[in-house]
Structure formats: structure tokens, C-alpha cells
C-alpha positions in Angstrom: 123.2 92.1 77.6 123.0 95.1 79.8 124.4 98.5 78.8 127.6 99.7 80.3 126.3 102.3 82.8 129.6 104.2 82.8 129.1 105.7 79.4 126.6 108.5 78.6 123.1 107.2 78.0 121.3 107.8 74.7 118.1 109.7 74.5 115.8 106.7 74.9 117.9 105.2 77.8 117.8 108.6 79.6 114.0 108.8 79.3 113.7 105.2 80.6 116.1 106.0 83.5 113.9 109.1 84.4 110.7 107.0 84.3 112.4 104.3 86.4 113.4 107.0 88.9 109.9 108.4 89.0 108.4 105.0 89.4 110.6 104.4 92.5 109.5 107.7 93.9 105.9 106.8 93.3 106.3 103.6 95.2 106.2 105.6 98.4 102.4 106.0 98.0 98.6 94.3 93.1 91.1 83.2 92.6 88.5 81.9 91.0 86.2 84.4 89.4 82.9 85.0 91.1 80.3 82.4 89.9 77.2 84.1 91.4 76.1 85.5 88.0 74.3 83.6 85.3 76.4 82.0 82.6 77.2 84.5 79.9 76.3 87.5 82.0 77.9 90.8 81.0 80.7 91.7 83.3 79.1 95.1 84.1 76.0 93.2 85.3 77.9 90.8 87.4 77.6 90.8 91.1 81.4 91.1 91.3 81.1 94.7 90.0 78.5 95.7 92.6 80.5 94.2 95.4 79.5 96.1 98.5 81.8 98.9 99.5 81.6 97.9 103.2 84.1 95.1 102.3 86.7 97.9 102.1 88.0 98.9 105.6 87.2 102.3 106.8 89.4 105.0 108.3 89.5 103.3 111.7 91.6 100.5 110.2 94.0 102.7 108.1 96.6 102.7 110.9 97.3 99.0 110.4 98.0 99.4 106.7 101.3 99.9 104.8 101.5 103.7 104.2 104.7 103.5 102.2 103.3 101.5 99.3 103.5 97.8 98.5 106.8 96.0 98.8 108.1 92.7 97.6 107.2 91.2 100.9 103.7 92.6 100.6 103.3 91.0 97.2 104.5 87.7 98.4 101.9 87.9 101.2 99.3 88.8 98.7 100.0 85.6 96.7 99.9 83.6 99.9 96.6 85.2 100.8 95.2 84.1 97.4 96.4 80.5 97.7 99.0 78.6 99.7 100.2 77.0 96.5 102.4 79.5 94.7 101.5 78.4 91.2 97.8 78.4 92.0 98.1 81.8 93.6 99.8 83.2 90.4 97.0 81.8 88.3 94.4 83.3 90.5 96.2 86.7 90.5 96.3 86.7 86.7 92.6 85.9 86.4 91.7 88.6 88.9 93.8 91.2 87.1 92.4 90.2 83.7 88.9 90.6 85.2 89.7 94.0 86.6 91.0 95.2 83.2 87.9 93.9 81.5 85.6 95.7 84.0 87.4 99.0 83.6 87.4 98.6 79.8 83.7 97.9 79.7 83.1 101.0 81.8 84.8 103.1 79.0 88.1 103.7 80.9 90.9 104.3 78.5 93.5 103.6 81.1 92.0 100.2 82.1 95.3 98.5 82.7 96.7 101.3 84.8 93.5 101.4 86.9 93.7 97.6 87.3 97.3 98.0 88.5 96.3 100.8 90.9 93.6 98.5 92.3 96.2 95.7 92.8 98.6 98.1 94.5 95.9 99.4 96.8 94.9 95.9 97.9 98.5 94.8 98.3 99.3 97.8 100.5 96.5 96.5 102.9 97.6 92.9 102.9 98.5 92.7 106.6 95.0 93.9 107.6 93.4 91.6 105.1 95.2 88.5 106.3 94.1 89.1 109.8 90.6 90.4 109.3 89.1 89.5 105.9 87.0 86.4 105.4 85.6 85.2 102.1 86.6 85.2 98.5 89.6 87.5 98.0 88.4 88.3 94.4 85.4 90.0 95.9 87.6 92.4 97.8 89.5 93.3 94.6 86.2 94.1 92.9 85.0 96.2 95.8 88.2 98.2 95.7 87.9 98.5 91.9 84.4 100.1 92.4 85.9 102.7 94.6 88.7 103.4 92.2 86.2 103.7 89.3 84.1 106.2 91.3 87.3 108.2 92.1 88.2 108.1 88.4 84.9 109.5 87.1 84.7 112.2 89.8 85.1 115.7 88.3 88.7 116.6 88.4 89.6 119.9 90.1 92.1 122.2 88.5 95.6 121.0 89.2 97.7 122.8 91.8 100.5 124.9 90.5 103.5 122.8 89.7 105.9 122.5 92.6 109.3 124.0 92.2 111.9 121.9 90.6 113.9 119.8 93.1 117.3 121.0 94.1 119.6 120.0 91.3 122.3 118.8 93.7 119.8 116.6 95.6 118.4 115.2 92.3 121.8 114.5 91.0 122.7 112.7 94.3 119.5 110.5 94.1 120.2 109.7 90.4 123.7 108.7 91.4 122.4 106.3 94.1 119.9 104.8 91.6 122.7 104.3 89.0 124.9 102.7 91.7 122.0 100.4 92.6 121.4 99.5 89.0 125.1 98.5 88.7 124.7 96.1 91.6 121.9 94.2 89.9 122.6 91.4 87.5 123.1 92.8 84.0 119.9 91.2 82.8 117.8 92.8 85.6 119.3 96.3 85.2 118.7 96.1 81.4 115.1 94.9 81.9 114.4 97.7 84.4 115.5 100.3 81.9 113.9 98.8 78.8 110.5 98.3 80.7 110.1 102.1 80.9 111.2 103.0 77.4 108.6 104.6 75.1 105.4 106.5 75.6 101.8 105.3 75.5 101.2 102.8 72.7 105.0 102.5 72.0 105.5 101.5 75.7 102.7 98.9 75.4 104.3 97.4 72.3 107.7 97.5 74.0 106.4 95.5 77.0 104.7 93.0 74.8 108.0 92.5 72.9 109.9 92.1 76.2 107.4 89.5 77.4 107.8 87.6 74.1 111.6 87.9 74.3 111.6 86.4 77.8 108.9 83.8 76.8 106.7 84.8 79.8 103.3 86.4 80.0 102.8 90.2 80.4 101.6 89.6 84.0 104.7 87.5 84.8 106.8 90.3 83.3 105.1 92.9 85.5 105.7 90.7 88.6 109.4 90.3 87.6 109.8 94.1 87.2 107.9 94.6 90.5 110.5 92.6 92.3 113.3 94.6 90.6 111.7 97.9 91.6 111.3 96.7 95.2 115.0 95.7 95.3 116.1 99.1 93.8 113.8 101.0 96.2 115.4 99.4 99.2 118.9 99.9 97.8 118.2 103.6 97.1 116.6 104.1 100.6 119.6 102.5 102.3 122.0 104.7 100.3 120.1 107.9 101.2 120.1 106.9 104.8 123.8 106.1 104.8 124.5 109.5 103.1 122.4 111.3 105.7 124.2 109.7 108.6 127.7 110.3 107.0 
């Protein structure tokens, strides 16, 4: 049962609400495995890991890509690109994501799951270009993008820029109000899931998401897809509310 959003949130719910808000803001920015390697080959030695970077489109093709980040429609197109059969596409997606996590883990990346998700998001944001131009096994494209993300990840990090000034409190309060209104419009189970999905930090968050998947009797990948759809719905709702407020 979802929490009554009228009453004041407790500390855990407030933190989850903030993470959900930050996630929606961040959204403005996820086949058969390759069989070309010998049976039993280590994933780091597999040809999928050394997929050529020329598979990734260059700057001349950027204009045709989704600059606003992947949407629900983009993800539906991604599944269609993987396979015309929805169930088969879901299985291929899960196998590719599992392989990505394994590749990053074997490379010593502590945030292997986050990097895999980043790879999926980056591919999904280019889905219109891919459907029109890419030929071959979609999994190879994921692995080529994963290689670029890994190279970015290990690149020496420059000192962070000074923190930007805090957003105007009135503006932030207005956006939070829109988000809370949009959460109320969702089915109670979806609004509750959206908040619970973001509760906790680091290992606690991982354990929380495992428990959520077990509670819903679905895989963690299926849970992520379900939350993705909720995020997409909330994002569109908040954008519409902001636009309506600007035109008022």
C-alpha cells in the first residue's frame, strides 16, 4: 500500500523522494552472446570486449540522436531492435546486461552495475540512429559502447569544478510540488515503488532492491525496467506541469 503523500514524510522517505527527483533531473542527459570465442574463454579475452570502436557513430551522426536522454518509447524501440518478439527481446536484453556487468567487474570496476546501466542508457539514447543505420549483432554494439565507457572510466579524473550555487528555493519547492502531484496521479503501487526503489545508500540500496524484486516475484532486471517506465511517466508529467506553469 502506498503512503499517504499528504502527511509529512519520514527521514527515509524524504531521502528517497530527493533521489527520485535527482534521477528525473538526470534523465535529461539501456541477443545472443557473441559466440566467436573459444568455449570457456575468459570474458576479458573475448572478441566482444575488443569490439571495434568504429561501430560507435562519430560526431557527424550525433544530430540524429536523442539529446534529452532515453524515454519509455526509446526503450520500447530498443527491445524491438533486439527482437520482434517482446519476450525474446527481454531475454536478450537481460543476457546483454548481465554480460556487461561481468565485463566491468572483471576489469576491476567497483560500480560495474552502474556502468552497465550507463552503457544501456547510452545505446538506448541512440536507438533511432541504430534502427536506421546499424547492421549486425546488436550485442556487439553494446560491447563497443562498453569499451568506450570503460576507457572514460579509467581516464584520470580532473579536479571537480566548484559546486554550483544552490537552486532558488522557490523554484526547487515548485518542482518538488509538481513531482509530488505527479506521484499522487500514479497508481498507489507505482508511487510506492518509485520511492522505495531509491531508499538507502550503497549496499543498503542494493539489498533493498533485491528485496523489492523478491517481493514482486520478478527479476532485478524486470524491476529496473518497471521503474524505468515509472520514471519516464513521471518525467513527462513534471515537464508538462513546468510548461503549463510557465505559460500561466
